[in-house]
N, C-alpha and C positions, 0 to 999 in steps of 0.2 A: 504494500500500500504506500507507494512513493508519492510525495506531494511535489510535483514539478510545477514551477511557476513559469508561465509562458505569457507573452504579450502578443496580442493580435492587433495589428494596425489596420483600422478601417476608417481613418480620417479621410474626408472628402468623398467617401462612397455613399451612394444613396441606396435606399431599400430596393431590392432585397439583399444586396451584397453583404452588409454586416451580419444579417441573419445566416446567410450561406456560409460565411466564415465561421460563425459560432457553431453551426451544424457540423462542419468539417472537423473543427477542433474537438467537439464532443465525440464524434465517431472515432477519432484517432486516440482519444484519451484513455488512460488506464483508470480504473476505479480510484477515486480520491484525488486525481490530478486537478490542479487549480490553474486557471488562466484568467487574464484580464483583457477585455476588449476595449479598445480606445476608438471612439467614433465621433462623428459630427452630425449624423442624421438622427435627430430626436425621435422621428416617427418609427424608427426600427426598434426602439427600446421595448415597447410592449410586445412586439412579435418575438423578440429574443427571449424575454421573460417567460412568455407562454410556452415556447418550445422547450426551454431548459427545464421548466417545472414538469411538463408532460413527459420529459425524458428521464425524470427521476433525479435531475441534478439540482444544485443549489444556486440561486440567482441572488445577487446583492448589488444594488447600486453603490458604487464606491464613492464617486465624486462627480458632481456636475460643475464644470468650470465655465468660463465665459464662452469659449468657442468649441468646446468638446466635452465629452462625458467619458467616464471610466466605469466599466461594469466588471465585477468579479463573478466568475462562473466556476463552479466545482462539478466535476463529473460525479455520477452516481457512486455512492459509497458501497463498498463490498458488504454483502449480507453476512452476519455472523453465522458460524456453522454450529 
């Protein structure tokens, strides 16, 4: 259960690209992996949150700055045996 911190650059990209970047990162992530998506398209935040939660991941808005936002996303945690 390694926690690798990754940054996904989505600045300047419009929906659906930030969502597609988040989907790809979750598909490639190991359980418990954490990454941060940095983007500028505020409209994509709700789509990313919905997708991450439906996928069993953890979504947390980290910071909204003047011209961009940072979202922390964690892949689904492994189930205890």
